[in-house]
DRENNUKOL-364754 format. One record per atom (N, C-alpha, C, O): residue number from 1; residue in one letter; atom name; x, y, z. Coordinates in pm, whole numbers. Layout:
N
n	res	atom	c1	c2	c3
NUM	A	CA	X	Y	Z;
...
***
This chain:
199
n	res	atom	c1	c2	c3
1	M	N	2487	-5745	1992;
1	M	CA	2552	-5615	1971;
1	M	C	2499	-5561	1829;
1	M	O	2443	-5453	1813;
2	F	N	2524	-5645	1740;
2	F	CA	2489	-5608	1594;
2	F	C	2347	-5576	1579;
2	F	O	2306	-5485	1507;
3	R	N	2257	-5670	1663;
3	R	CA	2110	-5633	1669;
3	R	C	2081	-5488	1723;
3	R	O	1995	-5413	1677;
4	N	N	2146	-5467	1801;
4	N	CA	2140	-5337	1891;
4	N	C	2170	-5213	1790;
4	N	O	2095	-5115	1777;
5	M	N	2286	-5233	1724;
5	M	CA	2308	-5139	1619;
5	M	C	2197	-5106	1511;
5	M	O	2159	-4996	1470;
6	L	N	2156	-5232	1477;
6	L	CA	2062	-5239	1358;
6	L	C	1929	-5170	1404;
6	L	O	1866	-5099	1327;
7	Q	N	1890	-5195	1535;
7	Q	CA	1778	-5123	1581;
7	Q	C	1808	-4981	1614;
7	Q	O	1718	-4901	1591;
8	S	N	1909	-4940	1657;
8	S	CA	1941	-4794	1669;
8	S	C	1927	-4734	1523;
8	S	O	1855	-4636	1504;
9	D	N	1994	-4792	1425;
9	D	CA	1994	-4731	1299;
9	D	C	1848	-4734	1235;
9	D	O	1808	-4642	1164;
10	L	N	1779	-4834	1264;
10	L	CA	1632	-4828	1221;
10	L	C	1556	-4725	1292;
10	L	O	1459	-4669	1241;
11	F	N	1598	-4700	1408;
11	F	CA	1518	-4599	1486;
11	F	C	1536	-4449	1419;
11	F	O	1442	-4376	1386;
12	F	N	1664	-4419	1406;
12	F	CA	1739	-4300	1336;
12	F	C	1663	-4279	1194;
12	F	O	1624	-4168	1159;
13	V	N	1646	-4394	1117;
13	V	CA	1603	-4368	983;
13	V	C	1430	-4352	1000;
13	V	O	1364	-4273	933;
14	S	N	1388	-4421	1077;
14	S	CA	1228	-4396	1116;
14	S	C	1212	-4249	1153;
14	S	O	1126	-4175	1105;
15	L	N	1293	-4218	1233;
15	L	CA	1273	-4062	1288;
15	L	C	1305	-3977	1176;
15	L	O	1236	-3875	1169;
16	A	N	1391	-3993	1088;
16	A	CA	1415	-3903	975;
16	A	C	1304	-3913	899;
16	A	O	1257	-3804	868;
17	I	N	1237	-4022	851;
17	I	CA	1121	-4033	762;
17	I	C	998	-3960	830;
17	I	O	924	-3892	758;
18	L	N	973	-3974	970;
18	L	CA	888	-3896	1028;
18	L	C	891	-3758	1023;
18	L	O	787	-3693	1009;
19	L	N	1019	-3698	1035;
19	L	CA	1057	-3555	1040;
19	L	C	1032	-3503	899;
19	L	O	975	-3396	879;
20	A	N	1075	-3581	806;
20	A	CA	1051	-3522	667;
20	A	C	922	-3537	609;
20	A	O	891	-3477	506;
21	S	N	845	-3615	670;
21	S	CA	697	-3631	631;
21	S	C	620	-3505	696;
21	S	O	531	-3450	630;
22	H	N	653	-3462	816;
22	H	CA	603	-3354	897;
22	H	C	636	-3220	808;
22	H	O	544	-3143	783;
23	E	N	762	-3194	762;
23	E	CA	787	-3088	688;
23	E	C	736	-3088	547;
23	E	O	709	-2983	487;
24	I	N	721	-3212	492;
24	I	CA	664	-3196	344;
24	I	C	516	-3169	376;
24	I	O	464	-3094	294;
25	S	N	442	-3208	467;
25	S	CA	300	-3196	491;
25	S	C	270	-3059	538;
25	S	O	160	-3011	512;
26	G	N	369	-2982	611;
26	G	CA	358	-2849	651;
26	G	C	360	-2754	524;
26	G	O	286	-2657	513;
27	E	N	465	-2799	416;
27	E	CA	461	-2712	320;
27	E	C	324	-2738	212;
27	E	O	281	-2645	143;
28	I	N	270	-2861	210;
28	I	CA	170	-2869	142;
28	I	C	49	-2798	196;
28	I	O	-39	-2748	127;
29	T	N	53	-2800	337;
29	T	CA	-66	-2743	384;
29	T	C	-67	-2592	378;
29	T	O	-174	-2530	374;
30	A	N	52	-2529	377;
30	A	CA	59	-2360	340;
30	A	C	26	-2369	215;
30	A	O	-59	-2281	194;
31	E	N	51	-2438	102;
31	E	CA	11	-2418	-26;
31	E	C	-136	-2435	-42;
31	E	O	-201	-2364	-119;
32	V	N	-189	-2530	31;
32	V	CA	-328	-2572	18;
32	V	C	-396	-2456	79;
32	V	O	-495	-2407	25;
33	Q	N	-345	-2408	191;
33	Q	CA	-411	-2291	268;
33	Q	C	-427	-2158	178;
33	Q	O	-524	-2083	182;
34	N	N	-324	-2143	103;
34	N	CA	-314	-2015	19;
34	N	C	-426	-2034	-92;
34	N	O	-498	-1938	-123;
35	A	N	-440	-2154	-150;
35	A	CA	-514	-2160	-249;
35	A	C	-673	-2168	-190;
35	A	O	-769	-2143	-263;
36	V	N	-684	-2199	-76;
36	V	CA	-816	-2210	-24;
36	V	C	-865	-2069	32;
36	V	O	-986	-2049	42;
37	N	N	-777	-1974	66;
37	N	CA	-820	-1854	120;
37	N	C	-874	-1771	-13;
37	N	O	-817	-1760	-122;
38	L	N	-992	-1719	27;
38	L	CA	-1063	-1608	-76;
38	L	C	-983	-1469	-66;
38	L	O	-958	-1424	46;
39	P	N	-947	-1407	-169;
39	P	CA	-889	-1280	-148;
39	P	C	-981	-1199	-68;
39	P	O	-1102	-1220	-59;
40	K	N	-912	-1098	-7;
40	K	CA	-960	-1008	104;
40	K	C	-921	-872	61;
40	K	O	-803	-842	48;
41	C	N	-1019	-786	38;
41	C	CA	-977	-642	-2;
41	C	C	-1023	-540	93;
41	C	O	-1112	-579	168;
42	Y	N	-984	-420	108;
42	Y	CA	-1012	-300	155;
42	Y	C	-1165	-274	67;
42	Y	O	-1191	-294	-52;
43	S	N	-1239	-227	166;
43	S	CA	-1382	-187	95;
43	S	C	-1448	-53	141;
43	S	O	-1453	-28	262;
44	C	N	-1496	31	53;
44	C	CA	-1568	139	73;
44	C	C	-1637	180	-42;
44	C	O	-1602	133	-150;
45	E	N	-1744	273	-37;
45	E	CA	-1809	320	-131;
45	E	C	-1857	478	-96;
45	E	O	-1911	509	10;
46	G	N	-1828	571	-205;
46	G	CA	-1887	694	-202;
46	G	C	-1822	763	-90;
46	G	O	-1704	739	-66;
47	I	N	-1900	861	-8;
47	I	CA	-1829	952	93;
47	I	C	-1740	850	190;
47	I	O	-1627	883	227;
48	N	N	-1795	730	225;
48	N	CA	-1730	656	308;
48	N	C	-1590	615	306;
48	N	O	-1519	569	396;
49	C	N	-1564	646	170;
49	C	CA	-1395	621	128;
49	C	C	-1323	749	178;
49	C	O	-1201	744	196;
50	L	N	-1385	850	199;
50	L	CA	-1319	966	261;
50	L	C	-1308	997	418;
50	L	O	-1250	1092	471;
51	R	N	-1376	895	475;
51	R	CA	-1374	881	626;
51	R	C	-1273	808	672;
51	R	O	-1253	699	618;
52	T	N	-1193	848	774;
52	T	CA	-1068	773	833;
52	T	C	-1124	670	919;
52	T	O	-1049	579	952;
53	T	N	-1236	671	957;
53	T	CA	-1290	562	1032;
53	T	C	-1322	444	964;
53	T	O	-1325	331	1011;
54	R	N	-1346	482	843;
54	R	CA	-1386	356	755;
54	R	C	-1262	308	672;
54	R	O	-1277	220	588;
55	L	N	-1152	359	691;
55	L	CA	-1021	329	605;
55	L	C	-986	190	621;
55	L	O	-926	139	526;
56	N	N	-1010	118	720;
56	N	CA	-963	-17	728;
56	N	C	-1085	-143	707;
56	N	O	-1071	-264	724;
57	A	N	-1195	-75	670;
57	A	CA	-1301	-185	638;
57	A	C	-1269	-281	526;
57	A	O	-1218	-245	420;
58	T	N	-1298	-395	554;
58	T	CA	-1259	-501	441;
58	T	C	-1361	-578	396;
58	T	O	-1463	-580	466;
59	V	N	-1358	-644	291;
59	V	CA	-1445	-762	240;
59	V	C	-1379	-874	193;
59	V	O	-1270	-863	139;
60	S	N	-1440	-994	210;
60	S	CA	-1382	-1118	155;
60	S	C	-1452	-1131	15;
60	S	O	-1574	-1114	2;
61	C	N	-1365	-1164	-95;
61	C	CA	-1427	-1171	-219;
61	C	C	-1521	-1322	-216;
61	C	O	-1507	-1403	-125;
62	S	N	-1599	-1337	-311;
62	S	CA	-1664	-1457	-304;
62	S	C	-1600	-1568	-415;
62	S	O	-1646	-1682	-424;
63	D	N	-1499	-1523	-489;
63	D	CA	-1433	-1587	-593;
63	D	C	-1287	-1595	-576;
63	D	O	-1225	-1489	-563;
64	K	N	-1227	-1704	-575;
64	K	CA	-1091	-1715	-541;
64	K	C	-996	-1645	-663;
64	K	O	-878	-1620	-642;
65	L	N	-1055	-1620	-782;
65	L	CA	-974	-1559	-886;
65	L	C	-1007	-1401	-882;
65	L	O	-954	-1321	-959;
66	D	N	-1083	-1372	-802;
66	D	CA	-1128	-1208	-790;
66	D	C	-1000	-1141	-768;
66	D	O	-906	-1210	-729;
67	I	N	-983	-1009	-790;
67	I	CA	-893	-917	-750;
67	I	C	-930	-812	-669;
67	I	O	-1051	-812	-647;
68	C	N	-863	-716	-612;
68	C	CA	-896	-589	-544;
68	C	C	-891	-498	-641;
68	C	O	-821	-512	-742;
69	V	N	-974	-387	-615;
69	V	CA	-956	-268	-698;
69	V	C	-986	-146	-625;
69	V	O	-1059	-141	-526;
70	T	N	-928	-53	-674;
70	T	CA	-978	121	-605;
70	T	C	-1018	195	-731;
70	T	O	-947	195	-831;
71	I	N	-1131	259	-724;
71	I	CA	-1180	339	-814;
71	I	C	-1170	484	-762;
71	I	O	-1199	510	-646;
72	Y	N	-1124	589	-863;
72	Y	CA	-1101	725	-825;
72	Y	C	-1190	803	-893;
72	Y	O	-1233	760	-1000;
73	E	N	-1233	926	-846;
73	E	CA	-1282	1031	-905;
73	E	C	-1173	1134	-898;
73	E	O	-1151	1188	-790;
74	D	N	-1098	1168	-1012;
74	D	CA	-975	1231	-1010;
74	D	C	-882	1165	-911;
74	D	O	-849	1048	-933;
75	F	N	-835	1233	-794;
75	F	CA	-747	1175	-733;
75	F	C	-818	1124	-577;
75	F	O	-756	1069	-487;
76	A	N	-935	1152	-576;
76	A	CA	-1016	1113	-444;
76	A	C	-1073	970	-480;
76	A	O	-1114	940	-592;
77	V	N	-1070	891	-379;
77	V	CA	-1115	737	-387;
77	V	C	-1273	742	-367;
77	V	O	-1328	797	-272;
78	S	N	-1339	674	-473;
78	S	CA	-1478	668	-480;
78	S	C	-1543	534	-445;
78	S	O	-1663	524	-419;
79	E	N	-1459	431	-446;
79	E	CA	-1495	302	-434;
79	E	C	-1376	212	-409;
79	E	O	-1268	239	-461;
80	R	N	-1389	112	-336;
80	R	CA	-1269	-1	-326;
80	R	C	-1335	-130	-289;
80	R	O	-1435	-128	-218;
81	G	N	-1290	-230	-330;
81	G	CA	-1354	-384	-305;
81	G	C	-1306	-459	-404;
81	G	O	-1218	-423	-481;
82	C	N	-1376	-592	-405;
82	C	CA	-1355	-688	-504;
82	C	C	-1410	-642	-633;
82	C	O	-1516	-580	-645;
83	F	N	-1321	-683	-743;
83	F	CA	-1373	-641	-894;
83	F	C	-1523	-678	-918;
83	F	O	-1605	-601	-970;
84	S	N	-1549	-802	-875;
84	S	CA	-1675	-872	-905;
84	S	C	-1795	-798	-844;
84	S	O	-1906	-803	-897;
85	E	N	-1767	-721	-719;
85	E	CA	-1856	-665	-649;
85	E	C	-1876	-504	-643;
85	E	O	-1958	-442	-574;
86	I	N	-1774	-448	-736;
86	I	CA	-1802	-306	-732;
86	I	C	-1896	-243	-830;
86	I	O	-1959	-330	-891;
87	S	N	-1923	-134	-861;
87	S	CA	-2026	-87	-928;
87	S	C	-2012	-118	-1080;
87	S	O	-1901	-158	-1114;
88	L	N	-2107	-106	-1175;
88	L	CA	-2087	-130	-1314;
88	L	C	-1993	-23	-1371;
88	L	O	-1908	-51	-1455;
89	A	N	-2015	114	-1316;
89	A	CA	-1950	230	-1378;
89	A	C	-1784	200	-1326;
89	A	O	-1687	231	-1395;
90	G	N	-1776	142	-1209;
90	G	CA	-1624	110	-1165;
90	G	C	-1569	15	-1253;
90	G	O	-1458	24	-1306;
91	Q	N	-1657	-86	-1268;
91	Q	CA	-1608	-204	-1369;
91	Q	C	-1571	-151	-1524;
91	Q	O	-1480	-195	-1593;
92	A	N	-1660	-52	-1558;
92	A	CA	-1636	8	-1685;
92	A	C	-1482	82	-1689;
92	A	O	-1401	64	-1779;
93	K	N	-1465	150	-1595;
93	K	CA	-1348	236	-1576;
93	K	C	-1213	143	-1590;
93	K	O	-1107	176	-1641;
94	C	N	-1245	19	-1530;
94	C	CA	-1123	-90	-1517;
94	C	C	-1108	-137	-1674;
94	C	O	-1003	-127	-1737;
95	A	N	-1240	-194	-1730;
95	A	CA	-1248	-227	-1863;
95	A	C	-1183	-147	-1962;
95	A	O	-1131	-201	-2060;
96	A	N	-1181	-17	-1943;
96	A	CA	-1138	93	-2040;
96	A	C	-987	126	-2012;
96	A	O	-927	220	-2066;
97	K	N	-924	25	-1910;
97	K	CA	-781	62	-1853;
97	K	C	-776	197	-1838;
97	K	O	-681	248	-1897;
98	D	N	-861	289	-1767;
98	D	CA	-865	426	-1731;
98	D	C	-789	418	-1591;
98	D	O	-800	330	-1506;
99	D	N	-701	543	-1590;
99	D	CA	-625	553	-1479;
99	D	C	-684	557	-1342;
99	D	O	-629	530	-1235;
100	Q	N	-810	598	-1366;
100	Q	CA	-887	600	-1232;
100	Q	C	-938	490	-1187;
100	Q	O	-1029	497	-1104;
101	C	N	-886	354	-1236;
101	C	CA	-912	217	-1180;
101	C	C	-762	167	-1155;
101	C	O	-674	171	-1240;
102	Q	N	-749	122	-1036;
102	Q	CA	-621	46	-1005;
102	Q	C	-676	-81	-946;
102	Q	O	-758	-93	-854;
103	K	N	-601	-193	-1032;
103	K	CA	-621	-324	-981;
103	K	C	-498	-378	-918;
103	K	O	-382	-342	-942;
104	C	N	-541	-481	-824;
104	C	CA	-409	-559	-767;
104	C	C	-464	-684	-719;
104	C	O	-581	-697	-684;
105	S	N	-366	-788	-717;
105	S	CA	-399	-905	-663;
105	S	C	-314	-933	-556;
105	S	O	-194	-908	-569;
106	G	N	-371	-996	-423;
106	G	CA	-310	-1019	-315;
106	G	C	-397	-959	-213;
106	G	O	-477	-867	-232;
107	Q	N	-372	-1025	-98;
107	Q	CA	-465	-995	34;
107	Q	C	-438	-846	67;
107	Q	O	-325	-807	95;
108	L	N	-551	-760	62;
108	L	CA	-550	-620	113;
108	L	C	-445	-530	54;
108	L	O	-374	-449	113;
109	C	N	-447	-560	-77;
109	C	CA	-341	-485	-158;
109	C	C	-390	-363	-205;
109	C	O	-310	-290	-263;
110	N	N	-517	-320	-191;
110	N	CA	-565	-183	-254;
110	N	C	-564	-74	-151;
110	N	O	-667	-14	-118;
111	N	N	-458	-51	-107;
111	N	CA	-423	53	2;
111	N	C	-329	172	-43;
111	N	O	-275	249	37;
112	Q	N	-317	179	-170;
112	Q	CA	-244	308	-216;
112	Q	C	-310	391	-296;
112	Q	O	-412	352	-352;
113	G	N	-266	511	-313;
113	G	CA	-316	598	-395;
113	G	C	-292	556	-527;
113	G	O	-243	446	-554;
114	R	N	-335	667	-637;
114	R	CA	-322	640	-763;
114	R	C	-185	621	-805;
114	R	O	-96	661	-729;
115	R	N	-155	568	-911;
115	R	CA	-4	521	-952;
115	R	C	59	647	-989;
115	R	O	182	654	-988;
116	D	N	-18	757	-1025;
116	D	CA	51	881	-1073;
116	D	C	39	970	-957;
116	D	O	86	1081	-983;
117	F	N	-6	959	-840;
117	F	CA	-4	1042	-723;
117	F	C	131	1001	-656;
117	F	O	138	905	-579;
118	K	N	229	1072	-686;
118	K	CA	363	1071	-652;
118	K	C	420	1196	-592;
118	K	O	412	1303	-652;
119	C	N	467	1187	-497;
119	C	CA	553	1301	-408;
119	C	C	694	1267	-384;
119	C	O	727	1149	-382;
120	I	N	769	1349	-368;
120	I	CA	894	1344	-316;
120	I	C	889	1320	-145;
120	I	O	832	1398	-68;
121	Q	N	954	1204	-106;
121	Q	CA	911	1175	22;
121	Q	C	1066	1162	96;
121	Q	O	1144	1070	70;
122	C	N	1091	1261	183;
122	C	CA	1214	1243	239;
122	C	C	1227	1353	379;
122	C	O	1158	1453	401;
123	I	N	1327	1304	453;
123	I	CA	1356	1396	587;
123	I	C	1499	1453	557;
123	I	O	1593	1387	511;
124	G	N	1501	1581	587;
124	G	CA	1654	1636	562;
124	G	C	1754	1580	660;
124	G	O	1873	1578	628;
125	S	N	1714	1534	779;
125	S	CA	1813	1485	885;
125	S	C	1856	1349	822;
125	S	O	1966	1304	856;
126	D	N	1789	1288	744;
126	D	CA	1835	1156	666;
126	D	C	1914	1162	533;
126	D	O	1996	1080	492;
127	S	N	1870	1286	468;
127	S	CA	1926	1301	330;
127	S	C	1939	1446	315;
127	S	O	1844	1524	316;
128	E	N	2062	1478	301;
128	E	CA	2104	1639	276;
128	E	C	2050	1676	132;
128	E	O	2036	1793	95;
129	S	N	2021	1571	58;
129	S	CA	1978	1626	-92;
129	S	C	1826	1674	-65;
129	S	O	1770	1751	-143;
130	C	N	1765	1626	44;
130	C	CA	1638	1664	73;
130	C	C	1608	1806	86;
130	C	O	1514	1863	31;
131	N	N	1705	1867	172;
131	N	CA	1715	1990	190;
131	N	C	1748	2102	89;
131	N	O	1733	2223	111;
132	K	N	1802	2040	-38;
132	K	CA	1859	2123	-131;
132	K	C	1744	2143	-235;
132	K	O	1750	2240	-312;
133	G	N	1638	2055	-241;
133	G	CA	1527	2070	-344;
133	G	C	1549	1950	-441;
133	G	O	1594	1840	-407;
134	A	N	1512	1985	-562;
134	A	CA	1488	1899	-672;
134	A	C	1623	1878	-728;
134	A	O	1678	1968	-790;
135	T	N	1685	1748	-706;
135	T	CA	1811	1718	-769;
135	T	C	1797	1573	-837;
135	T	O	1692	1510	-832;
136	A	N	1903	1530	-898;
136	A	CA	1887	1399	-948;
136	A	C	1855	1289	-858;
136	A	O	1796	1189	-899;
137	S	N	1894	1303	-730;
137	S	CA	1881	1205	-641;
137	S	C	1750	1197	-577;
137	S	O	1727	1092	-516;
138	L	N	1668	1281	-578;
138	L	CA	1535	1289	-543;
138	L	C	1431	1243	-631;
138	L	O	1408	1311	-731;
139	T	N	1366	1141	-609;
139	T	CA	1261	1075	-702;
139	T	C	1122	1068	-634;
139	T	O	1114	1014	-523;
140	A	N	1030	1111	-686;
140	A	CA	888	1084	-636;
140	A	C	868	949	-629;
140	A	O	919	865	-704;
141	S	N	779	926	-521;
141	S	CA	736	777	-507;
141	S	C	588	786	-476;
141	S	O	528	884	-433;
142	Q	N	538	663	-507;
142	Q	CA	376	664	-502;
142	Q	C	339	681	-345;
142	Q	O	393	628	-248;
143	C	N	238	764	-350;
143	C	CA	186	802	-198;
143	C	C	80	687	-157;
143	C	O	43	601	-238;
144	G	N	36	693	-25;
144	G	CA	-59	603	27;
144	G	C	-189	637	-32;
144	G	O	-203	699	-137;
145	L	N	-298	583	56;
145	L	CA	-426	605	11;
145	L	C	-476	731	64;
145	L	O	-472	747	186;
146	P	N	-528	835	-22;
146	P	CA	-580	955	42;
146	P	C	-733	949	102;
146	P	O	-824	878	58;
147	T	N	-738	1021	190;
147	T	CA	-885	1035	235;
147	T	C	-942	1175	228;
147	T	O	-1033	1210	302;
148	S	N	-890	1249	142;
148	S	CA	-941	1378	106;
148	S	C	-972	1378	-57;
148	S	O	-930	1297	-139;
149	A	N	-1047	1480	-76;
149	A	CA	-1102	1486	-212;
149	A	C	-997	1543	-305;
149	A	O	-1007	1528	-427;
150	N	N	-881	1617	-242;
150	N	CA	-783	1672	-339;
150	N	C	-647	1590	-277;
150	N	O	-640	1538	-166;
151	S	N	-563	1594	-360;
151	S	CA	-419	1519	-306;
151	S	C	-308	1623	-347;
151	S	O	-297	1682	-454;
152	Y	N	-231	1630	-239;
152	Y	CA	-117	1725	-246;
152	Y	C	3	1662	-187;
152	Y	O	6	1566	-110;
153	C	N	120	1743	-242;
153	C	CA	251	1689	-177;
153	C	C	268	1818	-86;
153	C	O	198	1919	-93;
154	Y	N	381	1795	7;
154	Y	CA	399	1917	82;
154	Y	C	566	1909	122;
154	Y	O	633	1805	116;
155	V	N	613	2030	159;
155	V	CA	745	2052	205;
155	V	C	733	2132	335;
155	V	O	659	2230	326;
156	K	N	787	2112	445;
156	K	CA	794	2195	570;
156	K	C	922	2186	617;
156	K	O	1005	2101	586;
157	V	N	937	2290	703;
157	V	CA	1062	2311	789;
157	V	C	1061	2256	908;
157	V	O	977	2292	990;
158	V	N	1158	2157	938;
158	V	CA	1149	2079	1068;
158	V	C	1300	2092	1138;
158	V	O	1395	2141	1078;
159	G	N	1306	2048	1252;
159	G	CA	1432	2029	1309;
159	G	C	1442	2134	1440;
159	G	O	1366	2230	1444;
160	N	N	1521	2114	1528;
160	N	CA	1544	2205	1626;
160	N	C	1588	2341	1590;
160	N	O	1547	2436	1657;
161	K	N	1671	2360	1485;
161	K	CA	1725	2491	1433;
161	K	C	1646	2522	1313;
161	K	O	1690	2618	1249;
162	K	N	1542	2465	1268;
162	K	CA	1469	2501	1164;
162	K	C	1523	2492	1036;
162	K	O	1473	2550	940;
163	D	N	1631	2417	1029;
163	D	CA	1713	2413	897;
163	D	C	1710	2286	821;
163	D	O	1798	2257	741;
164	Q	N	1612	2214	846;
164	Q	CA	1601	2079	762;
164	Q	C	1445	2080	706;
164	Q	O	1351	2130	769;
165	L	N	1435	2021	584;
165	L	CA	1318	2001	547;
165	L	C	1260	1854	533;
165	L	O	1331	1754	525;
166	Q	N	1124	1855	533;
166	Q	CA	1057	1736	525;
166	Q	C	966	1743	409;
166	Q	O	888	1836	392;
167	R	N	976	1640	329;
167	R	CA	884	1644	213;
167	R	C	786	1488	213;
167	R	O	820	1380	262;
168	G	N	681	1515	156;
168	G	CA	599	1393	156;
168	G	C	445	1418	107;
168	G	O	416	1518	42;
169	C	N	363	1335	137;
169	C	CA	224	1328	84;
169	C	C	130	1389	207;
169	C	O	137	1358	326;
170	A	N	45	1479	149;
170	A	CA	-61	1529	245;
170	A	C	-194	1454	191;
170	A	O	-258	1483	90;
171	L	N	-219	1351	283;
171	L	CA	-322	1254	251;
171	L	C	-457	1290	304;
171	L	O	-556	1258	238;
172	S	N	-470	1350	410;
172	S	CA	-596	1364	478;
172	S	C	-621	1524	483;
172	S	O	-526	1602	488;
173	V	N	-756	1568	482;
173	V	CA	-783	1702	523;
173	V	C	-713	1776	624;
173	V	O	-664	1888	612;
174	K	N	-715	1690	744;
174	K	CA	-631	1733	863;
174	K	C	-510	1760	832;
174	K	O	-473	1870	872;
175	E	N	-426	1693	769;
175	E	CA	-290	1703	727;
175	E	C	-274	1846	641;
175	E	O	-204	1942	671;
176	Q	N	-361	1829	525;
176	Q	CA	-366	1961	454;
176	Q	C	-391	2107	530;
176	Q	O	-326	2208	503;
177	K	N	-490	2100	623;
177	K	CA	-529	2206	685;
177	K	C	-430	2254	786;
177	K	O	-419	2373	813;
178	S	N	-347	2146	850;
178	S	CA	-238	2178	935;
178	S	C	-120	2241	853;
178	S	O	-51	2331	901;
179	C	N	-101	2192	732;
179	C	CA	11	2251	651;
179	C	C	-31	2398	615;
179	C	O	55	2485	618;
180	L	N	-141	2424	586;
180	L	CA	-184	2554	543;
180	L	C	-179	2658	640;
180	L	O	-150	2775	614;
181	E	N	-213	2606	772;
181	E	CA	-204	2691	876;
181	E	C	-58	2708	939;
181	E	O	-40	2778	1039;
182	D	N	20	2657	891;
182	D	CA	168	2653	925;
182	D	C	261	2738	811;
182	D	O	270	2708	692;
183	S	N	324	2845	875;
183	S	CA	397	2930	784;
183	S	C	513	2854	730;
183	S	O	573	2895	631;
184	E	N	548	2738	794;
184	E	CA	674	2688	760;
184	E	C	631	2557	664;
184	E	O	717	2471	644;
185	C	N	514	2546	612;
185	C	CA	482	2450	537;
185	C	C	418	2487	399;
185	C	O	343	2584	386;
186	S	N	451	2405	298;
186	S	CA	374	2458	174;
186	S	C	326	2338	110;
186	S	O	389	2234	132;
187	L	N	223	2335	31;
187	L	CA	154	2242	-47;
187	L	C	179	2270	-194;
187	L	O	200	2382	-241;
188	C	N	175	2159	-261;
188	C	CA	168	2159	-418;
188	C	C	103	2048	-466;
188	C	O	79	1947	-401;
189	L	N	73	2069	-590;
189	L	CA	8	1934	-653;
189	L	C	124	1839	-700;
189	L	O	236	1886	-722;
190	P	N	97	1715	-715;
190	P	CA	174	1592	-742;
190	P	C	257	1645	-886;
190	P	O	378	1628	-897;
191	D	N	185	1702	-977;
191	D	CA	236	1714	-1096;
191	D	C	366	1800	-1082;
191	D	O	467	1767	-1144;
192	N	N	364	1908	-1003;
192	N	CA	490	1982	-981;
192	N	C	582	1969	-851;
192	N	O	650	2064	-812;
193	S	N	579	1835	-780;
193	S	CA	625	1809	-663;
193	S	C	777	1807	-687;
193	S	O	850	1828	-590;
194	S	N	831	1786	-804;
194	S	CA	979	1789	-828;
194	S	C	1037	1927	-851;
194	S	O	1157	1948	-870;
195	D	N	937	2027	-848;
195	D	CA	995	2162	-874;
195	D	C	1033	2221	-747;
195	D	O	946	2240	-662;
196	A	N	1173	2257	-723;
196	A	CA	1218	2298	-619;
196	A	C	1145	2415	-546;
196	A	O	1135	2418	-423;
197	V	N	1097	2506	-621;
197	V	CA	1010	2610	-577;
197	V	C	888	2580	-519;
197	V	O	841	2648	-427;
198	A	N	825	2472	-572;
198	A	CA	689	2433	-511;
198	A	C	685	2344	-408;
198	A	O	609	2370	-315;
199	C	N	771	2216	-404;
199	C	CA	785	2143	-317;
199	C	C	903	2079	-321;
199	C	O	932	1997	-234;
***
């Protein structure tokens, strides 16, 4: 009987060691996997950066230490990709720490607009302060990646009773034209998006 108990205990100890080794090797594998993966960035150049059909094009960087970048001409995206593979003019903007170069590290991280392209983003049905305009509780937040040459914020009347407002970023020409054609919608520049009259 003592021998059976000893074998049983030995079995459980062996099982615990086996499970622990699988768990540890799983953690190591994940770390090794992350170290092995090359950075992947969204990629475009020139007019292709404004085409919505090219918005999700990607490229894998050739160096594990590379980073993703987005280069702007004013607020319009002119180039995206791995830092080592963008144009010399783009690299010069980054070296000069120009606002028109935005760097990030991580997989597919270059999918935002310029850091200073911020709009109030809210829906009146979720937040009463959204309906009131510029208040201390409304703060502008960074917009997504624009596919138009100009960047605007918008405010429009929504809801069944047309008594609520929605505020946000107009990122594409289609969104901007739609707002311009709607008498219940108004565009403004990001600089004055906190002005209650404008946006």
